[in-house]
Structures are given as structure tokens and as C-alpha cells.
C-alpha positions in Angstrom: 5.4 32.4 14.1 6.9 29.3 15.5 8.5 27.1 13.2 7.2 23.5 13.4 9.3 20.7 13.7 7.6 17.9 11.6 8.1 14.1 12.5 6.6 11.3 10.3 6.2 8.1 11.8 6.6 4.8 9.6 6.5 2.3 12.4 4.6 -0.3 10.4 6.5 0.3 6.8 10.2 0.2 7.8 10.9 -3.0 8.7 8.0 -4.6 6.9 8.7 -6.4 3.9 5.3 -5.6 2.5 4.7 -3.5 -0.6 1.0 -3.0 -0.9 -0.7 0.4 -1.2 -0.2 1.8 2.1 3.4 0.9 2.2 4.1 2.3 -1.0 2.4 5.6 0.4 4.4 5.9 3.4 7.7 5.7 1.6 6.7 8.0 -1.0 5.6 10.6 1.5 9.0 10.1 3.5 11.0 10.6 0.5 9.1 13.6 -0.8 8.1 15.5 2.4 12.0 16.9 2.8 11.6 18.9 -0.5 8.1 20.0 0.3 9.3 21.5 3.5 12.4 22.8 2.2 10.3 24.9 -0.4 8.6 26.3 2.6 12.0 27.2 4.3 11.1 24.4 7.1 13.5 22.0 8.5 13.7 18.5 7.2 11.3 15.9 8.8 12.7 13.1 11.4 11.1 9.8 10.1 10.4 7.7 13.2 9.5 3.9 14.3 7.6 3.7 17.8 9.1 1.2 20.3 7.8 0.6 24.0 6.5 4.5 24.5 9.4 5.9 22.3 9.3 7.5 18.9 12.8 6.8 17.6 14.3 8.4 14.9 15.3 6.7 12.0 19.2 7.2 11.6 21.3 5.4 9.1 22.4 2.8 11.4 18.7 1.8 12.4 17.6 2.0 8.9 20.2 -0.6 7.7 18.7 -2.8 10.8 15.1 -2.2 9.8 16.0 -3.0 6.2 17.5 -6.5 7.3 14.2 -7.2 9.1 12.1 -6.5 6.2 13.9 -8.7 4.0 13.4 -11.1 6.4 9.6 -10.4 6.4 9.7 -10.3 2.8 10.5 -14.0 2.3 11.7 -16.0 5.3 12.2 -18.9 2.9 15.0 -17.1 1.1 16.6 -15.3 4.1 16.8 -17.9 6.7 19.5 -20.3 6.2 18.5 -23.4 4.4 20.0 -25.8 7.0 17.7 -24.2 9.8 14.6 -24.9 7.2 15.7 -28.6 7.0 13.7 -30.1 10.1 10.6 -27.5 10.1 10.3 -28.3 6.1 10.5 -32.1 6.7 7.7 -31.9 9.4 5.6 -29.7 7.4 5.6 -32.3 4.4 5.3 -35.3 6.5 2.1 -33.9 8.5 0.1 -33.5 5.3 -1.8 -30.5 7.0 -2.0 -27.2 5.3 -2.4 -25.2 8.5 1.2 -27.1 9.7 2.6 -26.2 6.5 1.5 -22.7 6.3 3.5 -22.2 9.7 6.4 -24.2 9.0 6.9 -23.3 5.3 5.8 -19.4 5.2 4.9 -17.8 2.0 6.5 -14.4 1.4 5.1 -11.8 3.5 4.5 -14.4 6.2 6.9 -15.2 8.8 5.5 -18.3 10.5 7.4 -20.3 12.9 10.2 -17.5 12.2 8.4 -14.8 13.6 9.7 -15.4 17.5 13.3 -14.7 16.2 12.2 -12.0 14.1 10.6 -10.4 16.7 13.5 -11.0 19.1 15.8 -9.6 16.7 13.6 -6.5 16.4 13.3 -6.1 20.1 17.2 -6.0 20.4 17.6 -3.8 17.4 14.9 -1.2 18.8 16.3 -1.4 22.4 19.8 -0.6 21.2 18.5 2.8 19.4 16.6 3.5 22.7 19.8 3.2 24.8 21.6 5.1 22.3 19.1 8.1 22.8 17.4 8.2 19.8 14.0 9.1 21.2 12.1 12.3 19.9 10.9 14.2 22.6 7.4 15.9 22.4 7.4 19.8 22.0 4.4 22.1 21.6 6.1 23.0 18.0 6.1 19.5 16.9 3.6 18.2 14.1 3.3 14.3 14.4 2.1 12.9 10.9 0.9 9.3 11.1 0.5 7.8 7.6 1.0 4.1 8.7 -1.3 1.0 9.3 -2.0 1.5 13.0 -4.5 -1.3 13.3 -1.2 -3.6 13.3 0.7 -1.1 15.7 -1.6 -0.6 18.4 0.5 0.2 21.0 1.3 3.6 19.7 -1.6 5.5 20.9 -0.3 6.0 24.4 2.8 7.6 23.0 0.6 9.7 20.7 -1.3 11.0 23.6 1.9 11.8 25.6 2.9 14.0 22.7 -0.4 15.6 22.4 -0.5 16.3 26.0 2.7 18.2 25.4 1.3 20.4 22.8 2.3 18.6 19.5 -0.3 18.4 16.9 -1.1 15.0 15.7 -2.3 14.6 11.9 -3.3 11.1 10.8 -4.0 10.0 7.4 -6.7 7.6 6.9 -7.1 5.1 3.8 -10.7 3.5 4.1 -13.2 2.7 6.6 -13.8 -0.9 4.5 -13.4 -3.1 7.5 -16.4 -1.3 9.2 -18.4 -0.7 6.0 -18.0 -4.3 4.4 -16.9 -6.2 7.6 -17.8 -9.6 5.2 -14.3 -9.0 3.4 -12.2 -8.9 6.8 -13.9 -11.2 9.3 -15.2 -10.2 12.6 -12.0 -10.1 14.7 -10.4 -7.8 12.1 -13.5 -5.5 11.8 -13.5 -5.1 15.6 -9.9 -4.4 15.5 -10.3 -1.8 12.8 -12.9 0.1 14.9 -11.0 0.2 18.0 -8.1 1.8 15.7 -10.5 4.3 14.3 -11.8 5.1 17.6 -8.4 5.9 18.8 -7.7 8.1 15.7 -10.9 10.2 16.1 -10.0 10.6 20.0 -6.2 11.3 19.6 -6.1 13.1 16.3 -6.2 17.1 15.8 -6.6 16.7 12.1 -7.3 13.9 10.2 -6.4 13.8 6.3 -8.2 11.0 4.3 -6.7 9.9 1.1 -9.8 10.8 -1.1 -13.1 12.9 -0.7 -15.1 9.7 -0.4 -13.3 8.7 2.4 -13.3 12.1 3.9 -17.2 12.2 3.8 -17.1 8.5 5.4 -15.0 9.8 8.4 -17.1 12.6 8.9 -20.5 10.8 9.0 -18.7 8.4 11.4 -18.0 11.1 13.5 -21.2 12.5 13.5 -22.7 9.4 14.7 -20.5 9.5 18.1 -21.5 11.0 21.5 -19.3 13.6 23.1 -18.3 14.8 19.9 -16.6 17.9 21.6 -14.0 15.5 22.5 -13.3 14.2 18.9 -11.4 15.3 16.2 -13.6 18.1 14.5 -11.0 18.5 11.6 -11.2 16.1 8.4 -9.6 16.9 5.1 -8.7 14.8 2.2 -5.6 14.8 -0.3 -4.7 13.0 -3.4 -2.2 10.2 -3.8 0.7 10.4 -6.1 1.2 8.1 -9.3 4.9 7.7 -9.8 7.0 4.6 -8.8 10.4 5.0 -7.6 12.7 4.2 -10.3 16.5 4.1 -10.7 18.3 7.3 -11.6 20.3 5.7 -14.1 21.2 2.5 -15.8 18.9 -0.3 -17.5 15.7 -1.1 -15.5 16.2 -4.8 -16.2 20.0 -4.9 -15.2 20.5 -6.5 -11.8 17.0 -4.9 -10.9 14.1 -7.1 -12.2 14.4 -10.6 -11.9 14.8 -12.8 -15.5 11.6 -14.3 -15.2 9.8 -10.7 -14.7 11.9 -9.4 -17.5 11.4 -11.8 -19.9 7.7 -11.9 -19.2 7.2 -8.3 -19.8 10.0 -7.8 -22.4 9.4 -5.1 -24.9 9.0 -7.3 -27.8 6.3 -9.6 -26.6 3.4 -9.2 -28.5 1.3 -10.6 -26.0 2.5 -9.2 -22.6 0.4 -9.8 -19.6 -2.5 -7.9 -18.5 -1.6 -6.7 -15.2 -3.6 -6.7 -11.7 -1.6 -5.0 -8.7 -3.7 -6.1 -5.7 -3.1 -8.2 -2.4 -5.0 -11.4 -2.6 -8.2 -10.2 -0.5 -11.9 -11.0 -1.4 -12.8 -7.3 -1.7 -10.0 -7.1 -4.5 -12.0 -9.3 -6.8 -9.4 -11.4 -8.5 -12.3 -14.0 -9.4 -13.8 -11.7 -12.0 -10.5 -11.2 -13.7 -9.8 -14.7 -13.8 -13.2 -15.6 -14.9 -13.0 -13.0 -17.6 -9.8 -14.7 -18.8 -11.2 -18.1 -18.7 -13.7 -16.7 -21.4 -10.9 -15.1 -23.5 -8.5 -18.1 -23.2 -11.2 -19.9 -25.2 -10.8 -17.8 -28.4 -7.5 -16.5 -27.7 -5.2 -18.8 -25.8 -2.3 -16.3 -26.4 -3.4 -13.8 -23.9 -1.7 -13.5 -20.6 -2.9 -12.6 -17.0 -0.3 -11.5 -14.1 -1.4 -11.1 -10.5 1.0 -8.9 -8.6 0.2 -8.8 -4.8 0.8 -10.6 -1.3 -1.2 -13.5 -0.3 -4.2 -12.5 2.5 -5.6 -14.5 5.1 -8.9 -14.9 3.6 -8.0 -16.2 0.1 -7.6 -19.8 0.5 -10.1 -20.8 -2.2 -8.9 -18.3 -4.7 -5.3 -19.5 -4.2 -6.2 -23.2 -4.4 -8.1 -22.3 -7.7 -4.8 -20.6 -9.0 -2.7 -23.4 -8.1 -4.7 -25.9 -9.9 -5.4 -23.8 -12.9 -4.2 -25.3 -16.2 -2.8 -21.9 -17.5 -0.7 -21.3 -14.3 2.8 -20.4 -15.6 1.7 -20.7 -19.0 -0.6 -17.5 -19.5 -1.4 -17.1 -15.6 1.1 -15.7 -13.6 1.6 -14.9 -9.8 4.1 -12.7 -8.2 4.0 -12.0 -4.2 6.7 -9.9 -3.8 7.7 -7.4 -6.7 9.7 -4.5 -5.8 8.7 -0.9 -7.1 11.1 -1.1 -9.9 9.7 -4.3 -10.8 6.2 -2.9 -10.7 7.3 -0.2 -12.8 8.7 -2.5 -15.3 5.6 -4.4 -15.5 3.4 -1.3 -15.6 5.5 0.0 -18.3 5.3 -3.1 -20.8 1.9 -4.6 -19.8 -0.9 -5.0 -22.3 -3.2 -3.0 -20.0 -4.1 -2.9 -16.1 -7.3 -4.4 -14.6 -8.7 -3.0 -11.4 -11.9 -5.0 -10.6 -12.2 -4.4 -6.7 -15.6 -4.2 -5.3 -14.9 -1.1 -2.9 -11.5 0.9 -2.3 -10.3 4.0 -0.7 -8.4 5.4 -3.1 -7.4 2.8 -6.0 -3.6 3.5 -6.4 -3.1 1.0 -9.3 -5.5 3.2 -11.3 -3.2 6.6 -11.0 -0.1 4.2 -11.4 -1.2 2.7 -14.5 -2.5 6.0 -16.1 1.0 7.3 -15.0 2.5 4.8 -17.4 0.2 5.4 -20.1 -1.6 2.0 -19.9 -5.2 1.1 -20.8 -6.8 1.0 -17.7 -9.9 -1.2 -16.9 -11.9 -0.5 -13.6 -14.8 -1.8 -12.1 -17.6 1.0 -12.1 -17.7 2.3 -8.5 -17.9 5.7 -7.1 -14.3 6.0 -5.9 -13.0 4.6 -9.2 -14.8 7.5 -11.0 -13.6 9.8 -8.8 -10.0 8.8 -9.0 -9.9 7.8 -12.8 -12.5 10.2 -14.2 -12.9 9.7 -18.0 -9.5 8.0 -18.4 -10.4 4.7 -17.7 -12.7 1.8 -19.3 -15.2 1.1 -16.7 -17.1 -2.4 -16.4 -19.8 -3.7 -14.4 -18.8 -5.5 -11.1 -19.3 -9.4 -10.8 -19.9 -9.5 -14.8 -16.9 -11.4 -16.3 -18.4 -11.5 -19.7 -18.6 -7.7 -19.3 -14.7 -7.3 -18.6 -14.1 -10.1 -21.1 -15.8 -8.2 -23.8 -13.8 -4.6 -23.0 -10.6 -6.7 -23.2 -11.7 -8.4 -26.4 -12.7 -4.9 -28.0 -9.4 -3.6 -27.1 -7.5 -6.3 -28.4 -9.4 -5.9 -31.8 -8.1 -2.2 -32.2 -4.4 -2.9 -31.5 -1.7 -3.8 -34.4 -1.0 -7.6 -33.9 2.2 -6.9 -35.2 2.9 -4.4 -32.4 3.3 -5.1 -28.8 0.8 -3.2 -26.5 3.6 -1.9 -24.6 5.0 -0.3 -27.8 1.5 1.5 -28.5 2.2 5.1 -28.6 0.2 7.1 -26.1 -1.3 10.7 -26.8 1.0 13.5 -25.7 -2.0 15.1 -24.4 -2.8 12.1 -22.2 -4.3 12.5 -18.6 -1.2 12.6 -16.1 -2.1 12.2 -12.4 -0.2 14.3 -9.6 3.3 13.3 -8.9 4.3 12.1 -5.0 5.9 15.8 -4.7 2.7 17.2 -5.4 0.8 14.7 -3.1 3.1 15.3 -0.2 2.8 19.1 -0.7 -1.2 18.7 -0.5 -0.9 16.7 2.8 1.6 19.4 4.1 -0.6 22.2 3.2 -3.5 20.7 5.0 -1.6 20.0 8.3 0.1 23.2 8.1 -3.2 25.1 8.1 -4.4 23.1 11.1 -1.0 24.2 13.1 -1.3 27.6 12.0 -5.1 27.9 12.9 -4.1 26.9 16.3 -1.5 29.5 16.9 -4.0 31.8 15.8 -6.4 30.6 18.4 -4.3 28.6 21.3 -7.3 27.3 23.0 -8.4 25.2 20.0 -7.2 21.8 20.0 -8.3 21.4 16.2 -8.9 24.0 13.4 
């Protein structure tokens, strides 16, 4: 039997300063797939990024250059020399325009005026790798795994088709169909862009692996509605995402890796460590319900704290204005746009509880991350949250701030007031979600099953 050669593309994640759910999934799969392949006697995967029709293998040199670009995008205000920011900052403040200020003084994870030099630097770096011959050639025994955000990297599909025409098997990870099923949360342009992406996925994939059974069923239903289904992917599967965050192998988590403010806020001895919500600022994430609930709670318990961790989205202007004008901001209400995995781990480890009030999800990664850390987990009562969290979460009704406030107050009343929530002993029998190694193995098993089915029946494009 021909041994497959695995390539996993990380075009968006590597070089991006973002650390939301998709980027965490991609990084963890890239980290764990080598061991999963070694257990099956297969060679390590090649990790790639796409550039002008080429899949470029990410070696140590290219990785270093992509990390520089990621740090730039993560926080341009900290990366770009201060003297270069002087004139743009002066113009932004003198203009009095929120739009101009957003462009000239970009917030974390946004490039603003620095997008042009960023893109030029990226083009130069990837052109250099292309000239050095880092391109990955398509081959019949190649499996190309596509787990990234391809609605932002739409130029990849022509290259994917080239690899597929050469006999490579294409496996695409799909996270959700929310821009189609709930277009009101993304806007018309983003919904149309996502539909174009999904149409490319079902046309160019040999297998589609969804991150939950719910999403798998939605993808299958979408394909069944299309005409000429014989030309589309017929093999749709699912796997389960892992839970643990990347942490240092040795040494203190707080030393040199957790910023002082984050460390002090989630300090072990803090009797009122914040409740944590990890989510991009996006309408469907429903930060409003969490904030409404705490507005109720703060009336009777002003010592409670709430922390939002996530990057700012494009449709959250009213929410951000509400937060910026909130009397509890930086005195009980905290916002971080750029927590690292280590800082997220520290926050999960020491928070009073985790909130996930979102209206719709493809999986709900914070649920399993919270349960992994043994935290009390409050989730809105939706089908996908029930699928992921089972009986291990405290569920509350969507859009009912009072219901969430009551649930949190009930949890508070069960706690020893002299003991921080983070020190509460968890049961040794508590539910433990699967690890990222197990998750990577599930994904690999699904992909190899399709590959082996093709070998057994060469005329089939998909299992």
C-alpha cells in the first residue's frame, strides 16, 4: 500500500496575530499531527502556507519571518516604532473622526494604515521562500489537509484544484455555517463571501470533516440542496476538538509569560477572581447578556468581577462604546484583546467561572477548555452547547439576563467566602474532554479512511 504524505496548510494562522478559536485549532493540530502520524508509522506532516499558486513548506527560517508578521498584526501600535506613529496619531486625534482614528490608530488584531507595509513585507518574505524552492509539489500519494479560515484566503482554491488534478486527496475542515444560517450576525457581504467559500469547499474537497455532528449534518443538508451533486463532495464526517491549552513545560506560568495585570487580576489568593468570557466581540457571541447579568449582580454584590477576552470585531461598535463608558470598566469589568495561550490558561485556571452565552456556535471551544480546567461553566441552552457540554454545564435561557444572574448568584452562595473559587477542589471523577492529541488522531483517522477507500477503489474521487 502506498504510504501517504501529509501536508497541512496553515496560511491564515501562521502569520496572523489572532488567537481566536480557529487559530487555536490550527496550531494544536499542527503540533499534534506529527505524533499521531508517527504512531501509525507514517512520516511527519509538512506544514505549509499558500502564496501565488504555491504551497510553501514552513521551515524554521520562514516560521521566524511569519512570527514577526504575526506580532505586527497582533498589535501594530506596539510593533511599529513610536516615531513612525507620531504623525498618524496626531492626524487621528485632530480629525475628531472615529473612522479616521480607527484607521490611523488601529486596535489589536487590526493593521489599519500599517496594512500596506505589512503586506509588502509578507510578499517579500514569501517570494524569498518561493525562490529558494520551498514549494510542495502535488502527488498522487499526497493528502492535503485544509483546516484554516479560507474565507479570508480565497486565492488558495486554484492551487488546491491543481493538487487535486494531480491525484492529491483534499480534506477540508469546516467549523460552522453561521454566516449562511444567521446572516444577520455577519452582514450581507460577509455572508456572500462565506457562501462562495463553502461552494469552493464542496466542489474541491474529497472529504469534509466538520468539528461537530451538528455542523456535519448542516453541511450534508447544504450539499443535498445543490444541483449536479455528483460533482460535489459526498463524504462528510466529524471529529471532536481538544481542550487543553499549550502551557510551558517547566517553570512558573506567571514568570515572564503572564503580564502583571493579568497575573494580579487572576491571582490565586483573589477571593473575587473574575468570571471569564472567551469570545471575539461579535453580535452572536452575546456579550450583552453577560454584561446585563452582571449589571444586575453588581447591585447586590459589587465585588464580583467580569473579564472579556477576545479580539474586536467589525460589528461591535455599540457594545464597545457601552463597555468604554461603563462605570465598572477597570474596576470590576476587564477587557483583553490579545491574551496568549499561556495567559488564557492562567485565566481559566484561576477564574471564578466561565460564561458562554453565545446565540449560535459550530462547537463552543471555551466549553471544553473550561471543563478541562475544572471550572464551573455557564452556557446558553442551545443544541450545540448540549452536544459539547452534556450534563457538565450549567445551562441558562438565551437573552434572559436575570436567568444568568440567578445561576451565578446560586453558584456564589454555595462557595466558601473565605476561599477563592479558583481554589475550590474539583472532583477527581470530573468530566475530562479529549486532548488535542486525541482530536488530531480522530481527524487523521477520518482522512486516512477516505484515502484507503480510494486505494481500494481508484475510480472514486471520494469515499
